[in-house]
C-alpha positions as CSV (number, residue, x, y, z in Angstrom):
1,M,17.6,12.1,-11.1
2,R,15.0,12.6,-13.7
3,S,11.3,13.3,-12.5
4,E,10.2,9.9,-14.4
5,V,13.0,8.2,-13.1
6,R,12.4,9.1,-9.4
7,E,8.7,8.3,-9.7
8,A,9.2,5.0,-11.3
9,L,11.8,4.3,-8.2
10,I,9.3,5.2,-6.0
11,A,6.8,2.8,-6.8
12,K,9.4,0.1,-7.5
13,L,10.3,0.6,-3.6
14,T,6.6,0.9,-2.4
15,A,6.2,-2.7,-4.2
16,L,9.1,-4.5,-2.6
17,A,8.2,-3.2,0.7
18,D,4.6,-4.0,0.2
19,D,5.8,-7.4,-0.4
20,E,7.6,-7.7,2.4
21,V,5.0,-6.2,5.0
22,I,2.1,-8.2,4.3
23,L,4.1,-11.6,3.9
24,A,5.7,-11.0,7.2
25,H,1.9,-10.3,8.4
26,R,1.0,-13.8,7.2
27,G,3.9,-15.5,8.6
28,S,3.1,-13.8,12.2
29,E,-0.4,-15.8,12.0
30,W,1.9,-19.1,12.9
31,T,3.4,-17.3,16.0
32,G,2.4,-19.7,18.9
33,H,0.8,-22.1,16.5
34,G,4.2,-23.8,14.9
35,P,4.3,-27.4,14.4
36,I,7.4,-27.4,16.9
37,L,8.8,-24.8,19.3
38,E,11.9,-24.3,17.4
39,E,10.0,-24.0,14.2
40,D,7.6,-21.6,15.7
41,I,10.9,-19.2,16.9
42,A,12.7,-19.7,13.5
43,L,9.4,-18.4,11.7
44,A,9.4,-15.5,14.3
45,N,12.9,-14.7,13.5
46,I,12.1,-14.3,9.5
47,V,9.1,-12.4,10.1
48,Q,10.6,-9.9,12.0
49,D,13.7,-9.6,9.6
50,E,10.8,-8.9,6.5
51,L,9.3,-6.4,8.6
52,G,12.9,-4.6,8.7
53,H,13.2,-4.9,5.0
54,A,10.4,-3.1,4.5
55,T,11.4,-0.6,6.7
56,L,14.5,-0.1,4.8
57,W,12.0,-0.1,1.5
58,Y,9.7,2.7,2.9
59,G,12.6,4.2,4.4
60,L,14.7,4.7,1.3
61,R,11.2,6.1,-0.4
62,Q,10.7,8.5,2.5
63,Q,14.2,10.0,1.2
64,L,12.7,10.4,-2.2
65,D,9.2,12.0,-1.5
66,G,9.2,12.6,2.3
67,S,6.7,9.9,2.8
68,D,5.8,8.5,6.3
69,P,6.6,4.6,6.7
70,D,4.0,4.0,8.9
71,Q,1.3,6.3,7.3
72,L,2.1,4.0,4.3
73,A,1.6,0.4,6.1
74,F,-1.4,1.2,8.3
75,F,-3.1,4.2,6.6
76,R,-3.7,2.8,3.0
77,D,-6.1,0.4,1.8
78,A,-6.0,-2.1,-0.6
79,Y,-6.5,0.1,-3.5
80,G,-3.1,1.6,-2.3
81,Y,-1.0,-1.4,-2.0
82,R,1.3,-2.9,-4.8
83,C,2.2,-5.9,-3.2
84,C,2.1,-9.4,-5.1
85,E,-1.1,-11.6,-4.7
86,L,1.2,-14.6,-4.2
87,V,1.9,-13.1,-0.4
88,E,-1.9,-12.1,0.2
89,L,-2.9,-15.5,0.3
90,P,-4.1,-17.1,3.5
91,K,-1.7,-18.9,5.3
92,G,-2.8,-22.3,4.8
93,D,-1.3,-25.3,6.5
94,W,2.4,-25.7,6.9
95,A,3.3,-27.0,3.6
96,F,1.4,-24.3,2.2
97,T,3.4,-21.6,4.1
98,M,6.8,-23.1,3.7
99,L,6.3,-23.2,0.0
100,R,5.5,-19.9,-0.2
101,Q,8.1,-18.6,2.0
102,Y,10.6,-20.6,-0.2
103,L,9.4,-19.4,-3.9
104,Y,9.6,-15.9,-2.3
105,D,13.0,-16.1,-0.4
106,L,14.2,-17.7,-4.1
107,Y,13.1,-14.8,-6.1
108,E,14.4,-12.1,-3.4
109,A,17.7,-13.9,-3.0
110,L,18.6,-13.5,-6.9
111,W,17.3,-10.0,-7.0
112,L,19.3,-8.8,-4.0
113,E,22.2,-10.5,-5.5
114,A,21.9,-8.5,-9.1
115,A,20.6,-5.4,-7.0
116,Q,24.0,-5.0,-4.9
117,H,25.6,-3.4,-8.0
118,S,22.7,-0.8,-8.5
119,T,23.9,2.3,-9.5
120,Y,21.3,3.9,-7.1
121,K,24.1,3.8,-3.6
122,P,21.2,3.8,-1.3
123,L,19.8,0.8,-2.5
124,A,22.8,-0.8,-3.0
125,E,23.6,0.1,0.6
126,A,20.2,-1.5,1.8
127,V,20.9,-4.7,-0.5
128,Q,23.9,-5.3,1.2
129,K,22.2,-5.0,4.9
130,I,19.4,-7.5,3.6
131,M,21.4,-9.9,2.0
132,R,23.3,-12.1,5.0
133,E,19.6,-12.6,6.4
134,E,17.7,-13.6,3.1
135,R,20.5,-16.3,2.6
136,F,19.4,-17.9,6.2
137,H,15.7,-17.3,5.0
138,L,16.0,-19.7,1.5
139,Q,18.5,-22.1,3.4
140,H,15.7,-22.7,6.1
141,T,12.8,-22.9,3.8
142,Q,14.8,-24.9,0.9
143,A,15.3,-27.4,3.7
144,W,11.4,-27.6,4.5
145,V,10.7,-28.0,0.9
146,E,13.0,-31.2,0.9
147,R,11.6,-32.6,4.4
148,L,8.0,-32.4,3.4
149,G,8.3,-33.1,-0.2
150,Q,10.4,-36.5,0.7
151,G,8.7,-37.1,3.6
152,T,5.6,-39.1,4.0
153,D,2.8,-39.6,1.6
154,E,0.8,-37.2,3.3
155,S,3.4,-34.0,3.5
156,N,3.9,-34.5,-0.4
157,R,0.7,-34.8,-1.1
158,R,0.0,-31.3,0.8
159,L,3.3,-29.7,-0.4
160,Q,2.4,-31.0,-3.9
161,Q,-1.3,-29.1,-3.8
162,A,0.5,-26.0,-2.4
163,L,2.7,-26.0,-5.7
164,D,-0.4,-26.7,-7.9
165,M,-2.1,-23.5,-6.2
166,Q,1.2,-20.7,-5.8
167,W,3.1,-21.4,-9.3
168,G,0.9,-19.3,-11.1
169,Y,0.8,-16.5,-8.6
170,A,4.7,-17.1,-8.0
171,Q,5.1,-16.0,-11.9
172,Q,3.8,-12.3,-10.8
173,L,7.4,-12.0,-8.8
174,F,8.7,-11.2,-12.3
175,V,6.3,-8.9,-13.6
176,P,7.5,-5.1,-14.2
177,I,6.0,-2.4,-12.7
178,P,5.5,0.4,-15.0
179,G,8.1,2.2,-15.5
180,E,10.5,-0.4,-14.6
181,E,12.2,0.0,-17.6
182,L,13.7,3.3,-17.0
183,L,15.1,1.7,-13.5
184,V,17.1,-1.1,-15.8
185,A,18.2,1.5,-18.2
186,E,19.5,3.4,-15.7
187,G,21.2,0.4,-13.4
188,I,19.2,1.0,-10.8
189,V,17.3,-2.1,-10.3
190,P,18.1,-6.0,-12.2
191,D,16.3,-6.7,-15.3
192,L,13.7,-9.2,-14.2
193,L,13.7,-11.6,-17.7
194,P,17.2,-13.2,-16.8
195,L,16.3,-13.3,-12.9
196,R,13.0,-15.3,-13.7
197,E,15.3,-17.6,-16.2
198,R,17.5,-18.3,-12.8
199,W,14.6,-18.7,-10.6
200,L,12.8,-21.2,-12.9
201,E,16.3,-23.3,-13.1
202,H,16.9,-23.3,-9.5
203,S,13.4,-24.1,-8.1
204,T,12.6,-26.6,-10.7
205,R,15.9,-28.8,-9.7
206,H,14.7,-28.2,-6.1
207,L,11.3,-28.8,-6.6
208,Q,12.1,-31.8,-8.6
209,N,14.8,-33.6,-6.1
210,A,11.8,-33.0,-3.6
211,G,9.6,-35.6,-5.1
212,L,7.6,-32.7,-6.8
213,K,6.1,-32.0,-10.3
214,L,5.6,-28.5,-11.9
215,P,2.2,-28.0,-12.5
216,I,1.5,-28.8,-16.5
217,N,-1.1,-25.9,-16.4
218,P,0.0,-23.1,-13.7
219,G,-3.5,-21.9,-13.3
220,Y,-4.0,-18.2,-12.7
221,Q,-1.0,-15.9,-13.4
222,P,-1.5,-12.5,-12.5
223,T,-0.1,-9.6,-15.2
224,S,-0.2,-6.5,-12.8
225,R,0.4,-4.8,-9.0
226,A,-2.7,-2.8,-9.6
227,Y,-5.3,-5.7,-8.8
228,H,-5.5,-7.6,-5.4
229,T,-7.3,-10.7,-4.0
230,E,-10.4,-10.1,-1.2
231,H,-7.5,-11.5,1.3
232,L,-5.7,-8.2,1.1
233,W,-8.6,-6.4,2.8
234,S,-9.3,-8.5,5.6
235,I,-5.7,-8.6,6.2
236,L,-5.3,-5.0,5.8
237,A,-8.8,-4.7,8.2
238,E,-6.4,-7.0,11.2
239,M,-3.3,-5.5,10.5
240,Q,-4.5,-1.8,10.8
241,S,-7.0,-1.9,13.1
242,T,-5.1,-0.3,16.0
243,A,-3.6,2.4,14.2
244,R,-6.9,3.5,13.0
245,W,-8.3,3.1,16.1
246,D,-5.9,5.3,17.8
247,A,-3.6,6.7,15.6
248,E,-1.3,8.1,18.8
249,A,-1.4,4.7,20.1
250,K,2.4,3.7,22.2
251,V,4.0,0.7,23.2
252,W,5.1,1.0,26.7
C-alpha cells in the first residue's frame, strides 16, 4: 500500500471510530433515564454495539500504525478528534436522540452495504461483523421516527424541531476527509456522493411518511471534520476523566 493511501486510510478509520465512540457516549447518557424500561435496555445495547464498532475501527488503525485504541479514545483532546459535529450535540429529549440515531444509522447502513466489497480485506471483514447489528439499529430507530412523527401533536412537534436542528449537521456525514479520493480510487471505501443520493431518497421518503417536513433552509452545514462544537470538549472531559485521573485504573 502506498504511503499516501495508508495515511488516508488511517485518517478515515479514525473518523469512523470517533463517530461511533462519541455517539455511543451520547446514547449512554440515557442509561436509567429512558421513557420505558424496555427502551432503556434497547438503547444501552445499541450503545454497546457502537462501542464495539469503534473498537474494530481503532483496531484496524492499530494494525497500520501501532496506535493504542485506549490512548486514542481517552487521551486525545477535541483538536485531535475527527468525529462529525452531529454526534457531538447534547442528547436533548427522546425525539432528538432517536432522530439523530436514525439519520446516522441510515448513513452507516448504506456505507456498510457498499464497503463490504472493499479491496482492503481487513476492512471488508470488519464490515461483515458490523452489518447485522446495524440493520437492527436502523429498524429500531426507523420505528421510533414513525411512532413519534405519527403519534401526538406534541411528539410530532418535538420530532420536527429536532429535524430542523439536525438536518444541516447530518450533511457532514457525506463530506470526504482529505485524501479520501485516493481510497475511493483504490476501491477501499465507497464514494460518498452516490451514497448521499441514496440516503436522501430513503430519509426523505421515511420522514415525510412519518408526517415531517424537510427544512427548506437546512441551516448550518459543517464542511470539515477539523472543527468541532463546544459540546465535544465537555463530553470528552466527562468521558476521559477516569483514565486521565488514573491511567492504570482497572475494573475488578
